[in-house]
Every structure is written in structure tokens, then in C-alpha cells.
C-alpha positions as CSV (number, residue, x, y, z in Angstrom):
1,X,-40.5,-25.9,-60.5
2,X,-40.9,-28.3,-57.6
3,X,-39.5,-31.3,-56.0
4,X,-41.7,-34.3,-55.0
5,X,-40.7,-37.4,-53.1
6,X,-41.2,-40.5,-55.3
7,X,-39.9,-43.2,-52.9
8,X,-38.9,-42.4,-49.4
9,X,-35.8,-43.8,-47.6
10,X,-36.4,-47.2,-46.1
11,X,-33.8,-46.9,-43.3
12,X,-32.3,-44.4,-40.9
13,X,-28.7,-43.5,-40.7
14,X,-28.7,-44.1,-36.9
15,X,-30.1,-47.2,-35.4
16,X,-32.2,-47.4,-32.2
17,X,-29.3,-49.2,-30.5
18,X,-26.9,-46.5,-31.4
19,X,-29.3,-43.9,-30.1
20,X,-30.0,-45.7,-26.9
21,X,-26.2,-46.1,-26.4
22,X,-25.8,-42.4,-27.0
23,X,-28.6,-41.6,-24.5
24,X,-27.3,-44.2,-22.0
25,X,-31.0,-45.5,-22.0
26,X,-30.9,-49.1,-20.9
27,X,-34.6,-49.6,-21.0
28,X,-36.5,-50.2,-24.3
29,X,-39.6,-48.5,-22.9
30,X,-38.8,-45.3,-24.8
31,X,-37.9,-47.0,-28.2
32,X,-40.9,-45.6,-30.1
33,X,-40.2,-42.1,-28.8
34,X,-36.5,-42.4,-29.7
35,X,-37.4,-43.6,-33.2
36,X,-39.5,-40.5,-33.7
37,X,-36.7,-38.3,-32.4
38,X,-34.4,-40.0,-35.0
39,X,-36.8,-39.4,-37.8
40,X,-37.2,-35.8,-36.7
41,X,-33.5,-35.3,-36.4
42,X,-32.9,-36.7,-39.9
43,X,-35.6,-34.4,-41.4
44,X,-34.1,-31.4,-39.6
45,X,-30.5,-32.3,-40.9
46,X,-31.8,-32.8,-44.4
47,X,-33.5,-29.4,-44.4
48,X,-30.5,-27.6,-42.8
49,X,-27.9,-29.2,-45.1
50,X,-30.1,-29.4,-48.3
51,X,-29.0,-33.1,-48.6
52,X,-30.8,-36.3,-48.8
53,X,-29.3,-38.5,-46.1
54,X,-30.5,-42.0,-46.9
55,X,-31.3,-43.1,-50.4
56,X,-34.6,-41.9,-51.7
57,X,-36.1,-41.3,-55.2
58,X,-37.4,-37.8,-56.3
59,X,-39.1,-36.1,-59.1
60,X,-38.2,-32.6,-60.3
61,X,-41.1,-30.9,-62.2
62,X,-40.3,-27.9,-64.6
63,X,-42.5,-25.9,-66.8
64,X,-39.8,-25.9,-69.6
65,X,-36.3,-26.9,-70.2
66,X,-33.7,-24.4,-69.1
67,X,-30.2,-24.2,-70.6
68,X,-28.9,-26.4,-67.8
69,X,-30.7,-28.2,-65.1
70,X,-29.4,-28.2,-61.5
71,X,-30.6,-30.9,-59.1
72,X,-30.5,-29.2,-55.7
73,X,-31.1,-32.4,-53.7
74,X,-27.6,-33.9,-53.1
75,X,-25.8,-36.1,-53.4
76,X,-27.4,-37.4,-56.6
77,X,-26.6,-41.2,-57.1
78,X,-28.4,-41.9,-60.3
79,X,-30.5,-40.3,-63.1
80,X,-33.6,-42.4,-63.5
81,X,-35.0,-40.5,-66.5
82,X,-36.3,-37.4,-68.1
83,X,-39.8,-37.2,-69.6
84,X,-41.5,-34.2,-71.2
85,X,-44.7,-33.3,-72.9
86,X,-43.9,-32.5,-76.6
87,X,-45.7,-29.8,-78.6
88,X,-48.6,-32.1,-79.3
89,X,-48.9,-32.6,-75.5
90,X,-47.8,-36.2,-75.7
91,X,-45.5,-37.6,-73.0
92,X,-42.1,-38.5,-74.4
93,X,-38.7,-39.8,-73.0
94,X,-35.6,-37.6,-73.5
95,X,-32.3,-39.5,-73.5
96,X,-29.8,-37.1,-75.3
97,X,-28.4,-35.7,-72.2
98,X,-25.2,-35.7,-70.1
99,X,-25.5,-35.7,-66.3
100,X,-22.7,-34.4,-64.1
101,X,-23.4,-36.3,-60.8
102,X,-20.0,-35.4,-59.3
103,X,-20.8,-31.7,-58.9
104,X,-23.0,-30.4,-56.2
105,X,-25.6,-29.5,-57.2
106,X,-25.6,-32.2,-60.0
107,X,-26.1,-30.8,-63.4
108,X,-28.0,-32.0,-66.5
109,X,-27.3,-30.6,-70.0
110,X,-28.1,-31.8,-73.5
111,X,-25.4,-34.0,-74.8
112,X,-22.9,-32.6,-77.4
113,X,-24.6,-31.4,-80.6
114,X,-28.1,-31.7,-79.1
115,X,-30.6,-29.3,-77.5
116,X,-33.4,-29.8,-75.1
117,X,-36.7,-30.3,-77.0
118,X,-39.5,-27.7,-77.1
119,X,-42.3,-28.5,-74.7
120,X,-46.0,-28.0,-74.7
121,X,-47.1,-24.8,-72.8
122,X,-48.3,-26.4,-69.6
123,X,-47.4,-26.6,-65.9
124,X,-44.8,-29.3,-65.1
125,X,-44.1,-30.2,-68.8
126,X,-40.7,-31.6,-67.8
127,X,-40.4,-34.5,-65.3
128,X,-37.0,-35.5,-64.1
129,X,-36.6,-38.6,-61.8
130,X,-33.5,-39.3,-59.9
131,X,-32.2,-40.9,-56.7
132,X,-30.2,-39.2,-54.1
133,X,-28.6,-40.1,-50.8
134,X,-25.5,-41.6,-49.3
135,X,-24.4,-45.2,-49.5
136,X,-22.4,-44.5,-46.3
137,X,-23.6,-41.6,-44.3
138,X,-20.6,-39.5,-43.2
139,X,-19.8,-40.0,-39.5
140,X,-20.1,-36.3,-38.8
141,X,-23.7,-36.3,-40.0
142,X,-24.5,-39.3,-37.9
143,X,-22.9,-37.7,-34.8
144,X,-25.0,-34.6,-35.4
145,X,-28.2,-36.7,-35.6
146,X,-27.3,-38.3,-32.3
147,X,-26.6,-34.9,-30.7
148,X,-30.0,-33.6,-31.9
149,X,-31.7,-36.8,-30.5
150,X,-29.9,-36.4,-27.2
151,X,-30.9,-32.7,-27.0
152,X,-34.6,-33.4,-27.8
153,X,-34.6,-36.4,-25.5
154,X,-33.4,-34.3,-22.5
155,X,-35.6,-31.3,-23.3
156,X,-38.9,-33.0,-24.1
157,X,-41.9,-30.7,-23.6
158,X,-39.7,-27.6,-23.9
159,X,-41.5,-26.2,-26.9
160,X,-39.6,-22.9,-27.0
161,X,-36.2,-24.5,-26.8
162,X,-35.2,-25.3,-30.4
163,X,-31.7,-24.2,-30.7
164,X,-29.3,-27.1,-30.9
165,X,-25.8,-27.2,-29.4
166,X,-23.0,-25.5,-31.4
167,X,-21.5,-28.9,-32.0
168,X,-24.4,-29.9,-34.2
169,X,-23.9,-26.9,-36.5
170,X,-20.0,-27.4,-36.4
171,X,-20.5,-31.0,-37.7
172,X,-23.1,-30.1,-40.4
173,X,-21.8,-26.8,-41.8
174,X,-19.1,-28.5,-43.9
175,X,-21.9,-30.5,-45.6
176,X,-24.3,-27.5,-45.9
177,X,-25.3,-26.5,-49.5
178,X,-26.8,-23.1,-50.3
């Protein structure tokens, strides 16, 4: 089982202007550096919370169908499709499923009266594609990103100093999925 990014997010939840305002940085000289800090902060927040912050598309690869499939990258916005290799090793589309996109993690199960098909014995015989991410990123997540950017901006070059202020964890813990 494994996740693979299909299409990366095309924007960041915090703009360069918001970050510069937070940092009280009047000059645009550090813009490239601040943009990298925003990207790093978003990546860290996504790993810490197990959430996709901005909208991106993903694949989930499975060797076979389980009884129920959980999509651990949240929040899931849309199911894009389920493909599988049948017993003849031909790629097919499976459409007889129900998706619970409200729960976290999102769940996929066969629709009433149906079962998942038997697949060919091969790695990654099931390919699920979906999109995940927020339409509107919660303000607490944006604030945590700004706090991380501020911390890393002030502590540049301090390789051993990776612990973020308690406020970062306080803002993110309510969104964290285990």
C-alpha cells in the first residue's frame, strides 16, 4: 500500500504578502527565501497533521481490495476513480462503490449488494485516485504556518533548533489525525 502524489497543489495557503506582514519585513529582498520557508512550513504541517492543506490529487495503490478502504490523506474532496487489474491482468474501472467523504479518514466500500472484485496477484493491483485539501484553509492552520515561517526566519542557520513554539502545536493539535 502506498500513496503517490498525482498533481501537486498549485498555490500556498499563506501569501508572500501575509508572511512579510507577519515578519514585519518591508523589503522584498528576502521574498525567495520566505517563499521557501512557506513551502517548508506547509510540508511540515501536512506531515504533522496528516492532512493535505491545499487541493492536490493523489493515487492510493493496494495489492488487493480490503473489506473497506480508508483514505488517510484528509480532507478528501472528491473520488476520481478506482481501477484494478482483473484476474486476466487487464485494467478495469470499478464503479459499484459508495464513498463516505464526510468521515476522517474517508471510507470506500462496495455499494449495497456488491463486493469488491477479485484482482490479479500482482503488486499495486488496485489504483484509487482522489483529490484532497481545503477549499478554505482553517485560520488556525494558516496562523501555525505563519508562526513556523517566523520561527525559521529568525533562527536561520540554527540547524539544531527544530522545535517550534508551543502555539504552533496548540493550533494544529485539533486538526491532527492519527
